[in-house]
FIBAVO-454271 format. One line per 3 residues: number of its first residue (from 1); their letters; for each residue z, x, y of N, C-alpha, C, O. Coordinates in steps of 0.2 Angstrom, whole numbers. Each point is the difference from the previous one (the first is absolute). Layout:
BEGIN
NUM> a> Z X Y Z X Y Z X Y Z X Y  ...
//
This chain:
BEGIN
1> xxx> -404 343 -44 2 -2 7 2 -7 0 5 -2 4  -8 -2 -8 1 -7 0 8 -1 -2 3 -4 2  -2 7 -7 7 0 -3 5 2 5 6 -3 1
4> xxx> -7 8 3 4 3 5 1 -5 5 5 -1 3  -10 -2 -1 0 -5 6 4 -6 -2 4 -3 4  -5 1 -11 5 -6 -2 7 2 0 4 -4 2
7> xxx> -2 10 -4 6 3 0 3 0 7 6 -2 1  -10 4 4 3 0 7 1 -7 2 5 -1 4  -10 -4 -5 1 -6 2 7 -3 -3 3 -4 3
10> xxx> -2 5 -9 6 -2 -4 6 2 3 5 -3 1  -5 10 1 5 3 3 2 -3 7 6 -1 1  -12 0 3 1 -3 6 3 -7 0 5 -2 4
13> xxx> -7 -2 -9 2 -7 -2 8 0 -1 4 -4 2  -2 9 -7 7 1 -1 4 1 6 6 -2 1  -9 7 3 4 2 6 1 -6 4 5 -1 3
16> xxx> -10 -3 -2 0 -6 5 5 -5 -3 4 -3 3  -4 2 -10 5 -4 -3 7 2 1 5 -4 2  -4 11 -3 7 3 2 2 -1 7 6 -2 1
19> xxx> -11 3 3 2 -1 7 2 -7 2 4 -2 4  -8 -3 -7 1 -7 1 7 -2 -3 3 -4 4  -2 6 -10 7 -1 -3 6 3 5 5 -3 1
22> xxx> -7 9 1 5 3 5 1 -4 6 6 -1 2  -11 -1 1 0 -4 6 4 -7 -1 4 -2 4  -6 -1 -10 3 -6 -2 8 1 -1 4 -4 3
25> xxx> -2 9 -6 7 2 -1 3 1 7 6 -3 1  -9 6 3 3 2 7 0 -7 4 6 -1 3  -11 -3 -4 1 -7 4 5 -4 -3 4 -4 3
28> xxx> -3 4 -10 5 -4 -3 7 3 2 5 -4 1  -4 10 0 6 3 2 2 -2 7 5 -2 2  -11 2 2 1 -2 7 3 -7 1 4 -2 3
31> xxx> -8 -2 -8 2 -7 0 7 -2 -2 4 -4 3  -2 8 -8 7 -1 -3 5 2 6 5 -3 1  -7 9 2 5 2 6 0 -5 5 5 -2 3
34> xxx> -11 -1 -1 0 -5 5 4 -6 -2 4 -3 4  -5 1 -11 4 -6 -2 7 1 0 4 -4 2  -2 10 -4 7 2 0 3 0 7 6 -3 1
37> xxx> -10 5 3 3 0 7 0 -7 3 5 -1 3  -10 -3 -4 1 -7 2 6 -4 -3 3 -3 3  -2 5 -10 5 -3 -3 7 2 3 4 -5 1
40> xxx> -3 11 0 6 3 3 1 -3 7 5 -2 2  -11 2 2 1 -3 7 2 -8 -1 4 -2 4  -8 -1 -8 2 -7 -1 7 -1 -2 4 -5 3
43> xxx> -1 9 -7 7 -1 -2 5 2 6 5 -4 1  -7 9 3 4 1 5 0 -5 5 5 -2 3  -11 -1 -1 -1 -6 4 4 -6 -2 4 -3 4
46> xxx> -4 2 -11 3 -6 -2 8 1 0 4 -4 2  -2 11 -3 7 1 1 2 -1 7 6 -3 1  -10 6 4 2 -1 7 0 -7 2 5 -2 3
49> xxx> -10 -2 -5 0 -7 1 6 -4 -3 3 -4 4  -1 6 -10 6 -3 -3 6 1 4 4 -4 1  -3 11 1 6 2 4 0 -4 7 5 -3 2
52> xxx> -11 3 1 0 -4 6 1 -7 0 4 -3 3  -7 0 -9 1 -7 -1 8 -1 -1 3 -5 2  0 9 -6 7 -1 -2 4 0 6 4 -4 1
55> xxx> -5 10 3 3 0 6 -1 -6 5 5 -2 3  -11 0 -3 -1 -6 5 3 -6 -3 3 -4 4  -3 3 -10 3 -6 -3 8 0 1 3 -5 2
58> xxx> 0 11 -3 7 0 0 2 1 8 6 -2 1  -10 4 3 2 0 7 -2 -7 4 3 -1 5  -7 -3 -8 -2 -6 3 3 -6 -4 1 -5 4
61> xxx> -1 5 -10 3 -6 -4 7 -1 2 4 5 0  -1 -11 1 7 -1 2 4 1 -6 -2 -2 -6  8 4 7 5 0 -5 3 -7 0 -3 -5 3
64> xxx> 7 3 -8 3 -6 -1 3 -3 7 0 -5 2  4 10 1 3 -2 6 -5 -1 6 1 -5 3  -6 9 -3 -5 -1 5 -4 -6 -1 -2 -3 4
67> xxx> 1 2 -11 -4 -7 -1 4 -6 2 -2 -5 2  9 6 -3 4 -5 2 0 -1 8 0 -6 2  -1 11 1 0 0 8 -7 -3 1 0 -4 5
70> xxx> -5 5 -8 -7 -3 1 0 -7 -1 -4 -4 3  8 2 -8 1 -7 -1 6 -3 4 2 -6 -2  -1 8 7 6 -1 4 1 -8 2 5 -2 2
73> xxx> -11 -1 -2 0 -7 2 5 -4 -4 4 -4 3  -3 5 -10 5 -4 -4 0 -7 2 5 -4 0  -11 1 2 -1 -7 2 -7 -1 0 -4 3 -3
76> xxx> 2 -9 7 -7 -2 0 -3 5 6 3 4 2  -9 -5 -1 -4 4 4 4 1 7 3 -5 3  -4 11 0 4 2 6 -2 -5 6 -5 -2 1
79> xxx> 11 0 2 -1 -4 6 0 4 6 3 6 0  -5 -8 6 0 4 6 7 1 2 4 -5 0  -2 11 2 7 1 2 2 -5 6 -4 -1 4
82> xxx> 10 -1 -5 3 -5 5 7 2 2 3 4 -4  0 -6 9 7 1 2 4 -6 0 5 0 4  -7 -5 -7 4 -6 1 -1 -4 -7 -5 1 -4
85> xxx> 9 -6 3 0 -4 -6 -4 -6 1 0 -3 5  -3 0 -11 -3 -6 0 5 -6 2 6 1 -1  -8 -6 4 4 -5 2 5 -3 -5 5 -2 2
88> xxx> -8 1 -8 5 -3 -5 4 5 -4 3 -2 -5  -2 8 7 4 5 -3 7 -2 3 1 0 6  4 0 -11 7 -2 2 3 6 4 -2 5 -1
91> xxx> 7 -7 5 4 5 4 4 4 -5 3 -2 -5  -2 9 7 4 4 -4 7 -2 0 4 1 -4  -2 -5 9 7 -2 1 2 -5 -6 6 0 -1
94> xxx> -11 -3 -2 2 -5 -5 3 4 -6 3 -3 -5  -4 9 4 2 4 -6 4 6 2 3 3 -4  -2 -1 10 4 6 2 7 -1 -2 3 -4 1
97> xxx> -1 10 -4 7 1 -3 1 -4 -6 6 0 -3  -11 -4 0 1 -4 -6 -3 4 -6 -5 4 0  8 -6 -6 -3 2 -7 -2 -6 -4 4 -4 0
100> xxx> -10 4 -2 -2 -6 -4 -1 3 -7 -3 5 -2  5 -9 -3 -1 1 -7 -4 -6 -3 0 -5 2  -4 7 -7 -4 -5 -4 -4 2 -6 2 5 -2
103> xxx> -7 -9 1 -4 2 -6 -7 -1 1 -3 -4 4  -1 9 -7 -7 0 1 -3 -1 -8 2 5 -4  -5 -10 3 -3 -1 -7 -7 2 0 -4 -3 3
106> xxx> 3 8 -8 -7 2 -1 -2 -2 -7 2 3 -5  -7 -7 4 -3 -2 -6 6 -1 -5 0 2 -6  5 -6 9 6 -2 -4 5 5 -1 5 -2 -3
109> xxx> -6 8 6 5 5 -1 4 0 7 -3 0 5  10 0 -6 4 0 6 2 6 3 3 5 -4  -4 -3 10 2 6 4 5 -2 5 -1 -4 5
112> xxx> 7 6 -6 5 -1 5 -1 5 6 -1 6 -1  2 -9 7 -1 4 6 5 -1 6 4 -5 0  -3 10 4 4 0 6 -4 2 6 -3 5 0
115> xxx> 3 -9 5 -3 1 6 5 2 6 5 -4 1  -6 9 2 5 3 5 -3 -1 7 -4 3 3  8 -8 0 -2 -2 7 4 5 5 -1 -1 6
118> xxx> 5 5 -8 3 5 4 -4 6 2 -1 2 6  -3 1 -11 -4 6 1 -7 -2 2 -4 3 3  2 -10 -5 -7 -2 1 0 -7 2 -2 -4 -4
121> xxx> 5 2 10 1 -7 1 -7 -4 1 0 -6 -2  -5 9 5 -6 -4 1 -3 -1 -7 -3 -5 -1  2 10 -3 -3 -1 -7 4 -5 -4 -3 -4 -3
124> xxx> 10 5 4 4 -5 -4 -1 -7 2 0 -5 -4  -1 4 11 -1 -7 3 -7 -2 -3 0 -6 -1  -5 10 1 -6 -2 -3 0 -2 -7 -2 -6 -2
127> xxx> 5 10 -2 0 -2 -7 4 -6 -2 -2 -4 -4  8 3 8 4 -6 -1 -4 -6 2 0 -5 -3  -4 5 9 -3 -5 2 -6 -2 -4 -1 -6 -2
130> xxx> -3 11 -1 -5 -2 -4 2 -2 -7 -3 -5 -3  9 8 0 2 -3 -6 3 -7 1 -1 -4 -5  4 3 10 3 -7 1 -6 -5 1 1 -6 -2
133> xxx> -6 8 4 -6 -5 1 -4 -1 -6 -4 -4 0  6 8 -5 -4 0 -6 -7 3 0 -4 -1 -4  3 5 9 -6 4 1 -2 4 -6 -6 0 -2
136> xxx> 11 3 -2 -2 5 -5 -1 -4 -7 -3 4 -4  4 -10 4 -1 -3 -7 -7 0 -1 -4 -3 3  2 6 -9 -7 0 -2 -4 6 3 -6 1 -2
139> xxx> 10 3 6 -4 6 3 -1 5 -5 4 0 -6  -8 5 7 -2 5 -5 4 7 1 1 2 6  0 1 -11 2 7 0 -7 4 -2 -1 1 -6
142> xxx> -3 1 11 -7 1 -1 -1 8 -1 -5 2 -3  10 2 4 -1 7 0 5 4 -3 6 -2 1  -8 6 -6 5 4 -4 -2 8 1 -6 1 -1
145> xxx> 11 3 2 -2 7 -1 4 3 -5 6 -2 -1  -9 7 -3 3 3 -6 0 7 0 1 3 -6  -1 1 11 0 7 0 7 3 -1 5 -4 1
148> xxx> -4 10 -2 6 3 -2 5 -1 6 6 -1 0  -9 2 6 5 0 6 -2 -6 5 2 0 6  -5 -5 -9 -2 -6 5 0 -6 -5 -6 -2 -2
151> xxx> 11 -1 2 1 -6 -5 2 -6 4 6 -1 1  -10 -4 0 2 -6 4 -4 -6 -2 -6 1 -3  9 -7 4 -4 -6 -1 0 -4 6 6 -1 3
154> xxx> -11 -1 0 -1 -3 6 -1 -7 -1 -4 -2 -3  8 -2 7 0 -7 -1 -1 -4 7 1 3 5  -3 -10 -6 0 -4 6 -7 -2 2 0 -4 5
157> xxx> -5 6 -8 -7 -2 2 -1 -7 -3 2 -2 -5  -6 -2 9 -2 -7 -2 -6 0 -4 -2 -5 -3  -1 11 2 -6 1 -4 0 6 -4 4 5 2
160> xxx> -7 -5 -8 0 6 -5 -3 6 3 2 5 -2  -6 -6 7 -3 6 3 5 4 6 -2 5 2  8 -8 -1 5 3 4 -1 -2 7 3 2 5
163> xxx> -8 -7 -3 -1 -2 7 6 -3 3 4 -3 -4  -3 4 10 6 -3 4 -2 -3 6 -6 1 3  10 -5 0 -2 -4 7 1 5 5 5 3 2
166> xxx> -11 -1 1 1 5 6 3 -2 6 1 4 5  0 -11 -4 3 -3 5 8 0 0 3 -1 5  0 4 -11 7 0 -1 2 7 0 -1 4 -5
169> xxx> 2 -1 11 2 7 0 6 1 4 2 -3 5  2 8 -7 7 1 4 2 8 -1 -3 3 -4  8 -2 8 3 7 0 7 -1 3 2 -5 2
172> xxx> 1 11 0 -2 6 -1 2 3 -7 2 -4 -4  -3 10 3 2 3 -6 8 1 0 2 2 5  1 -3 -11 7 1 0 2 4 -6 -3 -1 -5
175> xxx> 8 4 5 3 3 -6 -5 4 -4 0 -1 -6  -4 5 9 -5 4 -4 3 7 -2 4 3 4  -5 -1 -10 3 6 -2 -2 6 3 -7 1 1
178> xxx> 11 4 2 -2 6 3 -4 5 -4 -4 4 2  6 -5 -9 -3 5 -5 -6 -3 -4 -2 3 -4  0 -9 6 -5 -3 -3 1 -2 -7 -5 -1 -4
181> xxx> 11 1 2 2 -2 -7 2 -7 -1 5 -2 4  -7 -1 -9 1 -7 -1 3 -1 -7 -4 0 -5  11 0 4 3 0 -7 -2 -6 -4 -2 -5 3
184> xxx> 2 6 -9 -1 -6 -5 5 -6 2 5 1 1  -8 -7 -1 4 -5 2 -1 -2 7 2 -6 3  -5 10 1 -1 -2 7 -5 -6 1 -5 0 -3
187> xxx> 7 -4 8 -5 -5 2 -2 1 8 4 1 4  -10 0 -3 -3 2 6 -6 -4 2 -3 -4 -4  2 4 11 -5 -5 3 -7 4 0 0 6 2
190> xxx> -5 -9 -5 -7 2 1 -2 -1 7 1 -5 3  -6 9 -1 -3 -1 6 -7 4 1 -2 3 -5  -2 -5 10 -6 3 1 1 7 2 5 2 4
193> xxx> -10 3 -5 1 7 2 1 1 7 -4 -3 4  8 8 -2 0 3 6 2 -5 6 -2 0 5  6 -5 -7 2 -6 4 7 -2 -1 2 -3 -5
196> xxx> 2 5 10 7 -2 -1 1 -8 1 6 -2 -2  -11 -1 4 1 -8 0 -5 -3 -4 -3 -5 1  1 9 -7 -4 -2 -5 3 -3 -6 -4 -2 -5
199> xxx> 10 0 5 4 -3 -5 -3 -7 -1 -2 -3 5  2 0 -11 -3 -7 -1 5 -4 -5 6 0 1  -9 -3 -6 4 -4 -4 2 4 -7 4 -2 -3
202> xxx> -7 8 3 0 4 -7 6 5 0 2 3 5  0 -2 -11 6 5 -1 -2 4 -6 -4 -3 -4  8 8 3 -1 3 -7 6 2 -3 5 2 4
205> xxx> -5 -2 -11 6 2 -3 -1 7 -4 -5 1 -3  9 4 5 -1 7 -3 4 0 -7 6 -1 0  -10 2 -5 3 0 -7 2 7 -3 3 1 -5
208> xxx> -5 4 9 2 7 -2 0 4 7 -3 -2 5  7 7 -5 0 4 6 -6 2 3 -5 3 -4  3 -5 10 -6 1 3 0 4 7 4 -1 4
211> xxx> -9 5 -3 -1 3 6 -7 -3 4 -5 0 -3  6 -3 9 -5 -2 3 0 3 7 4 -2 5  -9 7 -3 0 3 6 -1 -5 6 -3 -5 -1
214> xxx> 7 6 6 -1 -4 6 -7 1 3 -4 5 -1  1 -10 4 -6 0 4 2 1 7 5 1 2  -10 -2 3 1 1 7 5 -5 3 3 2 5
217> xxx> -2 -8 -9 5 -4 3 7 1 -3 5 -2 3  -4 5 -8 6 2 -3 0 -2 -8 -5 1 -3  11 -3 1 0 -2 -7 0 -7 -1 -3 -4 3
220> xxx> 6 1 -9 0 -7 -1 8 -2 0 4 3 -3  -4 -9 6 7 -3 1 3 -2 -7 -2 -4 -4  8 7 3 4 -1 -6 4 -6 2 5 1 4
223> xxx> -6 -7 -8 4 -6 2 5 -2 -5 4 -4 2  -4 7 -8 5 -2 -5 -1 4 -6 -3 6 0  6 -8 -5 0 3 -7 0 -5 -6 3 -6 1
226> xxx> -5 9 -6 1 -4 -7 7 1 -2 2 5 -1  1 -11 -1 7 1 -3 0 -1 -7 5 2 -4  -10 -5 1 -1 -1 -7 -7 -2 -2 -4 -2 4
229> xxx> 2 3 -10 -6 -2 -2 -6 5 2 -6 -2 0  8 8 2 -6 5 1 -4 1 -6 -6 2 1  9 -3 -7 -5 1 -6 -5 -5 0 -5 1 -3
232> xxx> 5 -7 6 -5 -5 1 -6 4 3 -6 -1 -3  7 4 8 -5 4 4 -3 6 -4 -6 1 -1  11 2 -2 -2 6 -5 -5 -2 -5 -4 3 -2
235> xxx> 6 -9 -1 -4 -2 -6 -7 -2 2 -5 1 -3  4 -4 9 -6 -2 3 -4 7 1 -6 0 -1  9 5 4 -3 6 1 -2 4 -7 -6 2 0
238> xxx> 10 -3 -5 -1 3 -6 -7 -3 -4 -3 3 -4  2 -9 6 -6 -4 -3 -6 3 3 -6 0 -3  6 4 9 -6 3 2 -4 -4 5 2 -5 3
241> xxx> -8 8 -1 -4 -2 5 -7 -3 -3 -1 1 -6  -2 -6 10 -6 -3 -2 -5 6 -1 0 5 4  -5 -6 -8 -6 5 -1 -3 1 7 -1 -5 4
244> xxx> -1 11 -3 -3 2 7 4 2 5 -2 2 5  9 -2 -6 5 2 5 -1 8 1 -1 3 -5  2 -1 11 -1 8 1 6 2 3 4 -3 3
247> xxx> -2 10 -5 5 4 3 7 -4 -2 4 0 5  -3 -3 -11 6 -4 -1 2 -5 5 6 -1 1  -11 -2 1 1 -5 6 -5 -6 -1 -6 1 0
250> xxx> 9 -7 -1 -4 -6 -1 4 -6 -2 6 -1 1  -10 -4 -4 3 -6 -2 4 0 -6 -3 4 -5  8 -7 4 3 0 -7 -4 -2 -5 -4 -5 1
253> xxx> 4 7 -7 -4 -2 -6 0 -8 -1 -5 -3 -1  11 0 2 1 -7 0 2 -2 6 4 3 3  -7 -9 0 2 -2 7 7 -1 0 4 -3 -5
256> xxx> -1 5 11 7 -1 1 1 -5 6 -3 1 5  7 -6 -6 1 -5 5 8 -1 2 4 1 -5  -3 -3 11 7 -2 1 1 -7 -1 -3 -4 3
259> xxx> 8 3 -8 2 -7 -1 4 -3 5 -1 -6 2  6 10 0 4 -2 6 4 6 3 0 5 -3  2 -6 9 4 5 4 5 -4 4 -2 -3 4
262> xxx> 8 4 -6 6 -3 3 4 5 3 2 5 -3  1 -6 9 5 4 4 5 -5 3 -1 -5 2  8 8 -3 5 -4 3 5 4 3 5 -2 3
//
C-alpha cells in the first residue's frame, strides 16, 4: 500500500509539473503575442507620426521663395508705414530724366554702376545725394544670401549688424518688376517690410537671377544695374557666410565694406 501511495503521489506531482509547464508555455505565448502586437502598433504609430510630421514640415516650412518673402525687409527693422519723405530726402526732380554712371568699390574691388533717374527718379536722387555726401564711405555690406534662387549682397549699413537710421525714410516705390524677378546685375533699394515709404540708405546688388515675392506694399525699386565687375560680388558670395547663418542668409564670412561710391 505504501508503495502504491508513493506512486500515486509521484504521478500527481508529475501531472502538476506538466500542467505548470503547459501554463507557462501558454503565458509565454500570450506574452509574445502581446509584445508582437505592441511592436506592430508602435511601428504603425511611428509611421503615421512620421507621415504627419513630414506633411506638416513640408506644408509649413517656407520654400526659398517664401523664405525670401518672410525676409522681405531687406533692410533694418521695419519702420511704421508713412506716406511722406523725411525732411532731408532730396527731391526726385534732381534726378528725373538723368542717367548717372560711377563706381562702387568693395574691399578694393571695383564695380561699375549705372543709376537710372528716368525709371526711378526718387531712388536715383537719393543714391546720388548720399554718394556725393560721402555717406557710403566705410559703410558695410552686412547681408549676403546664397540660395539657388535668391542671391544678393545688401549694402549701405553704418554698422555690421545692418542697423539703419529710422529717421531717414522715403518713397514711393518705383520701377518694381511685375513678375518679381530681379536679374543678375540689378541694383535695387532695400526697405522695411510692407511699407512703400520704408526705403532708407541701403541697397542691394543681385549677383544671380533672383526671385523676391512682393509683400503687401509691392516689390523693390530697381534703381540701376551693374555695368562691370559683377564678379567682385560673386567672389564675395563664393566665399560663403559666417558660421551660424541660417537658410543661406547671413553675414559674409569676411567683412565687406564700401571704400567709395561715386556717381556723375
